[in-house]
C-alpha positions as CSV (number, residue, x, y, z in Angstrom):
1,X,168.0,159.9,55.8
2,X,171.2,161.9,56.3
3,X,169.1,165.1,56.4
4,X,166.9,163.6,59.2
5,X,169.9,162.7,61.3
6,X,171.4,166.2,60.9
7,X,168.0,167.7,61.9
8,X,167.8,165.5,65.0
9,X,171.4,166.4,66.1
10,X,170.6,170.1,65.5
11,X,167.4,169.7,67.6
12,X,169.3,168.1,70.5
13,X,172.0,170.8,70.3
14,X,169.4,173.6,70.4
15,X,167.4,171.9,73.2
16,X,170.4,171.5,75.5
17,X,171.7,175.0,74.7
18,X,168.4,176.5,75.9
19,X,168.1,174.2,78.8
20,X,171.7,174.9,80.0
21,X,171.0,178.6,79.9
22,X,167.9,178.2,82.1
23,X,169.5,175.6,84.4
24,X,172.4,178.0,85.0
25,X,169.9,180.4,86.5
26,X,168.8,177.6,88.7
27,X,172.2,176.8,90.1
28,X,171.4,178.9,93.1
29,X,169.8,175.9,94.6
30,X,173.0,173.9,94.3
31,X,176.0,176.3,94.6
32,X,174.3,179.3,96.2
33,X,175.0,181.8,93.4
34,X,172.8,183.5,90.9
35,X,173.3,183.9,87.1
36,X,175.9,186.7,87.8
37,X,177.8,184.6,90.4
38,X,176.4,186.7,93.3
39,X,175.9,184.7,96.5
40,X,172.3,183.9,97.5
41,X,170.7,182.0,100.4
42,X,170.0,178.4,99.7
43,X,166.9,176.3,100.4
44,X,168.9,174.2,102.9
45,X,169.3,177.3,105.0
46,X,165.6,177.4,105.7
47,X,164.8,176.7,109.3
48,X,161.3,175.2,108.7
49,X,161.1,171.7,107.4
50,X,157.7,172.3,105.8
51,X,159.2,175.1,103.6
52,X,162.1,172.9,102.7
53,X,159.9,170.0,101.5
54,X,157.5,172.5,99.7
55,X,160.2,174.4,98.0
56,X,162.2,171.4,96.8
57,X,159.0,169.8,95.5
58,X,158.2,173.1,93.7
59,X,161.7,173.1,92.3
60,X,161.0,169.7,90.8
61,X,157.8,171.0,89.2
62,X,159.7,174.0,87.8
63,X,162.4,171.9,86.4
64,X,159.9,169.7,84.6
65,X,158.1,172.8,83.2
66,X,161.5,174.2,82.1
67,X,162.2,171.0,80.3
68,X,158.9,171.2,78.5
69,X,159.5,174.9,77.6
70,X,162.9,174.2,76.2
71,X,161.6,171.1,74.3
72,X,158.7,172.8,72.6
73,X,160.7,176.0,71.8
74,X,163.4,173.9,70.2
75,X,160.9,171.9,68.3
76,X,159.0,174.9,66.9
77,X,161.9,176.1,64.8
78,X,161.4,173.2,62.4
79,X,157.7,174.2,62.0
80,X,158.8,177.5,60.6
81,X,160.1,175.7,57.6
82,X,157.7,175.3,54.7
83,X,155.9,172.0,53.9
84,X,156.9,170.4,50.7
85,X,154.6,168.1,48.8
86,X,155.5,164.5,48.0
87,X,156.2,163.8,44.3
88,X,153.1,163.2,42.2
89,X,152.4,159.5,41.6
90,X,149.9,157.4,39.8
91,X,147.0,156.3,42.1
92,X,147.7,152.8,43.1
93,X,146.7,152.4,46.8
94,X,143.2,151.4,47.7
95,X,141.5,153.2,50.6
96,X,138.5,152.4,52.7
97,X,136.9,155.3,54.5
98,X,135.1,154.5,57.7
99,X,132.7,157.1,59.2
100,X,131.3,156.4,62.7
101,X,128.0,158.2,63.0
102,X,125.8,158.5,66.1
103,X,122.6,160.6,65.3
104,X,124.4,162.6,62.6
105,X,121.3,163.2,60.3
106,X,122.0,166.9,60.0
107,X,125.5,166.5,58.5
108,X,126.1,163.0,57.2
109,X,124.7,163.5,53.7
110,X,126.9,166.4,52.9
111,X,129.9,164.4,54.2
112,X,129.1,161.4,51.9
113,X,128.2,163.6,48.9
114,X,131.6,165.3,49.0
115,X,133.4,161.9,49.2
116,X,131.8,161.0,45.9
117,X,133.7,163.9,44.2
118,X,137.3,163.2,45.2
119,X,140.2,163.6,42.7
120,X,140.9,159.9,42.9
121,X,139.7,156.9,40.9
122,X,136.4,155.7,42.2
123,X,137.4,152.0,41.9
124,X,140.3,152.7,44.4
125,X,138.2,153.8,47.4
126,X,135.1,152.6,49.2
127,X,133.1,154.0,52.1
128,X,131.4,152.6,55.1
129,X,129.2,154.6,57.5
130,X,128.7,153.0,60.9
131,X,125.1,153.9,62.1
132,X,126.0,153.6,65.8
133,X,122.9,153.1,68.0
134,X,121.1,155.9,66.0
135,X,117.8,157.3,67.3
136,X,117.4,159.8,64.4
137,X,117.2,159.2,60.6
138,X,120.9,158.8,59.9
139,X,120.4,155.2,58.6
140,X,117.5,156.1,56.5
141,X,119.2,159.1,54.8
142,X,122.0,156.9,53.5
143,X,119.9,154.2,51.8
144,X,120.3,155.7,48.3
145,X,124.1,156.2,48.4
146,X,126.6,153.7,46.9
147,X,128.2,152.9,50.2
148,X,128.4,150.2,52.8
149,X,126.2,150.8,55.9
150,X,126.8,149.0,59.1
151,X,124.1,149.4,61.7
152,X,125.6,148.8,65.1
153,X,123.2,147.9,67.9
154,X,124.8,147.6,71.3
155,X,123.5,145.6,74.2
156,X,121.8,147.7,77.0
157,X,124.9,147.8,79.3
158,X,127.6,147.4,76.7
159,X,130.3,150.1,76.3
160,X,129.2,152.7,73.7
161,X,130.9,155.4,71.7
162,X,133.1,155.8,68.6
163,X,135.9,153.5,69.8
164,X,133.5,150.6,70.5
165,X,131.5,151.2,67.3
166,X,134.8,150.7,65.4
167,X,135.6,147.6,67.3
168,X,132.2,146.2,66.4
169,X,132.6,147.0,62.8
170,X,136.1,145.5,62.5
171,X,134.8,142.3,64.2
172,X,131.6,141.9,62.1
173,X,132.5,143.1,58.6
174,X,135.1,142.1,56.1
175,X,134.9,144.6,53.2
176,X,137.6,146.8,54.8
177,X,140.2,144.0,54.5
178,X,140.4,144.6,50.7
179,X,141.9,148.0,51.2
180,X,145.6,148.9,51.6
181,X,144.8,151.7,54.1
182,X,141.8,152.6,56.3
183,X,140.8,156.2,56.9
184,X,138.8,157.1,60.0
185,X,136.7,160.1,59.4
186,X,134.2,161.9,61.8
187,X,130.7,162.3,60.5
188,X,130.8,166.1,60.4
189,X,134.1,166.2,58.4
190,X,134.6,167.4,54.9
191,X,137.5,165.9,52.9
192,X,139.5,168.0,50.5
193,X,139.2,166.6,47.0
194,X,143.0,165.9,46.9
195,X,143.2,164.1,50.2
196,X,143.5,160.6,48.9
197,X,145.8,161.7,46.1
198,X,148.1,163.3,48.6
199,X,148.0,160.2,50.9
200,X,148.8,158.0,48.0
201,X,151.8,160.1,47.1
202,X,153.1,159.9,50.7
203,X,152.6,156.2,51.1
204,X,154.5,155.5,47.9
205,X,157.3,157.8,49.0
206,X,157.4,156.3,52.5
207,X,156.4,152.7,52.3
208,X,157.5,152.1,55.9
209,X,154.7,154.2,57.2
210,X,152.0,152.4,59.3
211,X,149.9,155.6,59.8
212,X,149.7,159.1,58.5
213,X,147.7,162.0,60.0
214,X,146.1,164.4,57.7
215,X,145.9,168.2,58.2
216,X,143.1,169.0,60.6
217,X,141.5,172.2,59.3
218,X,138.3,174.0,60.2
219,X,135.0,174.3,58.3
220,X,133.6,177.0,60.6
221,X,136.4,179.5,61.2
222,X,134.1,182.5,61.9
223,X,130.9,180.9,63.3
224,X,131.7,182.0,66.8
225,X,134.5,183.5,69.0
226,X,135.2,180.0,70.5
227,X,135.2,178.3,67.1
228,X,137.7,180.9,65.9
229,X,139.9,180.2,68.9
230,X,139.7,176.4,68.3
231,X,140.6,177.0,64.6
232,X,143.7,179.1,65.5
233,X,144.8,176.4,68.0
234,X,144.7,173.8,65.3
235,X,146.5,176.0,62.8
236,X,149.2,176.4,65.5
237,X,149.5,172.7,66.3
238,X,149.4,171.6,62.6
239,X,152.3,173.9,61.7
240,X,154.5,174.2,64.8
241,X,154.3,170.7,66.2
242,X,153.0,168.3,63.7
243,X,154.9,169.5,60.7
244,X,158.0,170.1,62.8
245,X,157.9,166.5,64.1
246,X,157.5,165.1,60.6
247,X,160.5,167.1,59.4
248,X,162.6,165.6,62.2
249,X,161.3,162.1,61.1
250,X,159.5,161.6,64.5
251,X,156.2,159.9,65.0
252,X,153.4,162.5,65.0
253,X,150.2,162.9,67.0
254,X,147.1,161.0,65.8
255,X,144.2,163.4,65.9
256,X,141.1,161.1,66.0
257,X,139.9,161.9,62.5
258,X,141.5,162.2,59.0
259,X,144.2,159.7,59.6
260,X,145.1,156.7,57.3
261,X,146.1,153.5,59.0
262,X,147.6,150.3,57.4
263,X,144.9,147.6,57.0
264,X,147.5,145.0,57.8
265,X,148.1,146.6,61.2
266,X,144.4,146.1,62.2
267,X,144.4,142.5,60.8
268,X,147.5,141.6,62.9
269,X,146.8,143.6,66.1
270,X,143.0,144.1,66.2
271,X,141.2,147.2,67.5
272,X,141.0,147.0,71.3
273,X,140.1,150.4,72.9
274,X,140.2,151.0,76.6
275,X,139.5,154.7,76.8
276,X,137.6,157.6,75.2
277,X,140.7,158.6,73.2
278,X,141.3,155.7,70.8
279,X,143.5,158.0,68.8
280,X,146.0,158.5,71.6
281,X,145.9,154.8,72.5
282,X,146.8,154.0,68.9
283,X,149.5,156.6,68.9
284,X,151.1,155.3,72.1
285,X,150.8,151.7,70.9
286,X,152.6,152.5,67.7
287,X,155.3,154.4,69.5
288,X,155.9,151.6,72.0
289,X,156.1,149.0,69.2
290,X,158.5,151.1,67.1
291,X,156.1,151.6,64.2
292,X,156.5,154.6,62.0
293,X,153.9,157.3,61.7
294,X,154.0,160.7,60.1
295,X,152.1,163.9,59.0
296,X,150.7,165.0,55.7
297,X,150.3,168.8,55.5
298,X,148.5,168.7,52.2
299,X,145.9,166.0,52.9
300,X,143.3,168.3,54.4
301,X,140.2,167.5,56.5
302,X,137.8,170.3,57.5
303,X,136.4,169.6,60.9
304,X,133.5,171.3,62.8
305,X,134.8,173.2,65.9
306,X,132.5,173.8,68.9
307,X,130.5,177.0,69.0
308,X,129.4,176.9,72.6
309,X,131.4,176.6,75.9
310,X,129.0,174.0,77.1
311,X,129.6,171.7,74.2
312,X,133.4,172.4,74.3
313,X,133.6,171.6,78.0
314,X,131.9,168.2,77.5
315,X,134.0,167.3,74.6
316,X,137.3,168.3,76.2
317,X,136.5,166.7,79.5
318,X,136.1,163.4,77.6
319,X,139.4,164.0,75.8
320,X,141.1,164.8,79.1
321,X,139.8,161.7,80.8
322,X,140.9,159.5,77.9
323,X,144.3,161.2,77.6
324,X,145.2,160.9,81.3
325,X,144.1,157.3,81.5
326,X,146.4,156.4,78.6
327,X,149.2,158.5,80.0
328,X,149.1,156.9,83.4
329,X,148.4,153.3,82.3
330,X,151.3,153.3,79.8
331,X,154.0,155.4,81.3
332,X,156.1,152.6,82.7
333,X,156.1,150.7,79.4
334,X,156.9,153.9,77.6
335,X,160.0,154.5,79.8
336,X,161.1,150.9,79.5
337,X,161.0,151.0,75.7
338,X,163.4,153.9,75.5
339,X,166.3,151.6,76.1
340,X,165.2,149.4,73.2
341,X,165.2,152.1,70.7
342,X,167.2,151.1,67.5
343,X,167.9,154.6,66.2
344,X,168.1,158.3,67.2
345,X,164.8,158.9,65.4
346,X,163.0,156.1,67.2
347,X,164.4,157.3,70.6
348,X,163.3,160.9,70.0
349,X,159.8,159.7,68.8
350,X,159.4,157.8,72.1
351,X,160.6,160.7,74.2
352,X,158.2,163.0,72.3
353,X,155.3,160.7,73.1
354,X,156.2,160.8,76.8
355,X,156.3,164.6,76.7
356,X,153.0,164.6,74.8
357,X,151.5,162.2,77.4
358,X,152.1,164.8,80.1
359,X,152.0,168.0,78.0
360,X,148.6,168.9,79.5
361,X,150.4,169.4,82.9
362,X,152.1,172.5,81.6
363,X,149.3,175.0,82.1
364,X,148.5,173.5,85.5
365,X,152.1,173.7,86.5
366,X,152.3,177.3,85.4
367,X,149.3,178.1,87.5
368,X,150.7,176.3,90.6
369,X,154.1,178.0,90.2
370,X,152.5,181.5,89.7
371,X,150.2,181.2,92.7
372,X,152.9,179.8,95.0
373,X,155.3,182.6,94.0
374,X,152.7,185.2,95.1
375,X,151.9,183.4,98.4
376,X,155.5,182.5,99.4
377,X,157.4,185.6,98.1
378,X,160.2,185.7,100.6
379,X,160.6,181.9,100.9
380,X,160.7,181.6,97.1
381,X,164.0,183.4,96.9
382,X,165.6,180.5,98.8
383,X,164.8,178.0,96.0
384,X,166.1,180.1,93.0
385,X,166.7,183.7,92.0
386,X,163.2,183.8,90.6
387,X,163.3,187.2,88.8
388,X,166.3,186.1,86.7
389,X,164.4,183.1,85.6
390,X,161.1,184.9,85.1
391,X,162.7,187.3,82.5
392,X,164.0,184.4,80.4
393,X,160.7,182.5,80.9
394,X,158.8,185.5,79.7
395,X,161.0,185.8,76.7
396,X,160.6,182.2,75.7
397,X,156.8,182.1,76.3
398,X,156.4,185.4,74.4
399,X,157.9,183.6,71.5
400,X,155.7,180.5,72.0
401,X,152.4,182.2,72.7
402,X,152.6,185.5,70.9
403,X,155.1,185.4,68.0
404,X,154.4,181.8,66.9
405,X,150.5,182.1,66.9
406,X,150.8,185.3,64.8
407,X,153.0,183.4,62.3
408,X,150.8,180.4,62.1
409,X,147.5,182.4,61.7
410,X,148.9,184.4,58.8
411,X,150.4,181.3,57.1
412,X,147.6,178.7,57.7
413,X,144.4,180.7,57.5
414,X,144.4,180.7,53.6
415,X,144.1,176.8,53.7
416,X,140.9,177.2,55.8
417,X,139.2,180.4,54.8
418,X,139.0,182.2,51.4
419,X,135.8,184.3,51.7
420,X,136.5,187.7,50.1
421,X,133.9,189.9,51.9
422,X,135.6,189.7,55.2
423,X,137.5,192.3,57.3
424,X,140.8,190.4,57.5
425,X,142.2,192.7,60.3
426,X,139.2,191.9,62.5
427,X,139.3,188.2,61.7
428,X,143.0,188.1,62.6
429,X,142.3,189.5,66.1
430,X,139.3,187.2,66.5
431,X,141.5,184.2,65.8
432,X,144.5,185.5,67.9
433,X,142.6,186.5,71.0
434,X,140.2,183.5,70.6
435,X,143.1,181.1,70.7
436,X,144.0,182.3,74.2
437,X,140.3,182.1,75.3
438,X,140.0,178.6,73.9
439,X,143.2,177.6,75.8
440,X,141.9,179.0,79.1
441,X,138.6,177.2,78.7
442,X,140.6,173.9,78.6
443,X,141.9,174.3,82.2
444,X,138.7,173.2,83.9
445,X,138.2,170.1,81.7
446,X,141.8,169.2,82.3
447,X,141.4,169.3,86.1
448,X,138.2,167.3,86.0
449,X,139.7,164.8,83.5
450,X,142.8,164.4,85.7
451,X,140.8,163.4,88.8
452,X,138.2,161.2,87.0
453,X,140.4,159.5,84.4
454,X,140.3,156.1,86.2
455,X,136.6,155.8,86.1
456,X,135.1,153.3,83.5
457,X,135.2,155.0,80.1
458,X,132.2,153.4,78.4
459,X,129.6,156.2,78.5
460,X,130.3,158.4,75.5
461,X,128.9,161.9,75.6
462,X,128.1,162.8,72.0
463,X,129.0,166.1,70.5
464,X,126.1,167.5,68.4
465,X,127.1,168.6,64.9
466,X,125.1,170.9,62.7
467,X,127.4,173.2,60.7
468,X,127.1,172.8,56.9
469,X,130.3,173.4,54.9
470,X,130.3,176.3,52.4
471,X,133.0,176.9,49.8
472,X,135.3,179.6,51.2
473,X,133.6,179.3,54.6
């Protein structure tokens, strides 16, 4: 506990140090001097009211983006530290694995087969596959496996998709109530043999946890340039953000698959999705209610990444719609609960969830700021000494988007890829450059998701899965 408090205080000191350095550059808008004390013209000197309004609005956007930059740069330092395993414990916790499956005949059998060979006592875990409005042979393929199968048949105009399939299952079945923890697993995912063992160790070490997110790896690192980029993005998020937040004792991001949730929580609070992103809804709900979540860097799930831009765009548009809906519909409650925080850890967790809620604004803000700087070159100098700021901004973003990705690819790739007959130098650049490509392809879905997030979110666009897992992949 003392270590966590020290880490949190060190984080705040680092964050405010970086922010004060950047804000000193911005003081030209307040006192009319640049970073060296030299006088500059101020935005209030502008004769045109339109420019005044525009530039002060732009200043607000820049300030928000600077806060985000300082925040994530400060957070990243804790991700550079290694991930320690929890002490080995005797398996005691009972788990129930739930797999929503909509037309997953191509991959579902391999997923179920691998679950039969986990390094965990068979009597301490059970499996349910939700055959959700299937039109293929998913249901038939599973008949000979020792698992529960729940066939979900929705009414014609009823909401559909993974969140609603889970709600139907929790409402109509009871076998899950016998478990201590529920694990939500996508139908294309492969679970590492030690996943349950590592989760058991963590829940024994941290009995206060309500939810723990497992490591989101990749089962098709090299199948396409886009899949490589996706894989590298997850390596980066796993190490630099998720692990860092866990070390600080903060709540971590719930990633939609591979997370373990207390059965008691569902019994008491139910499962009531309103959006396409039931994971972010749950994450925000837990943050608001002050429940503790964490990250397990050694409980690994191998997930299929999209191989085509078309599939990726559909998937990410759905994610963006759900994310923005949850962000906008919960933001007032999130701000209100800040004043009810009972500890520094709880306060930081809630602040982090607010940052995460609007983290998708960062690339859009960067684009707006860059374009406006090019269009309004002369007027821009009235709002701040832009080139002073740009140099520091470039330095921080070079650390965030160049140095950190190199570090995470080198350190996290061995968890996800062990094939020997591979040109490692070529693979590194495929991952590194692919990560930027994957990030750029997210801009369009973000824009569409932003402007369509308030539409009814009950028509799930399924992502087709077909990649088979191979050892070493």
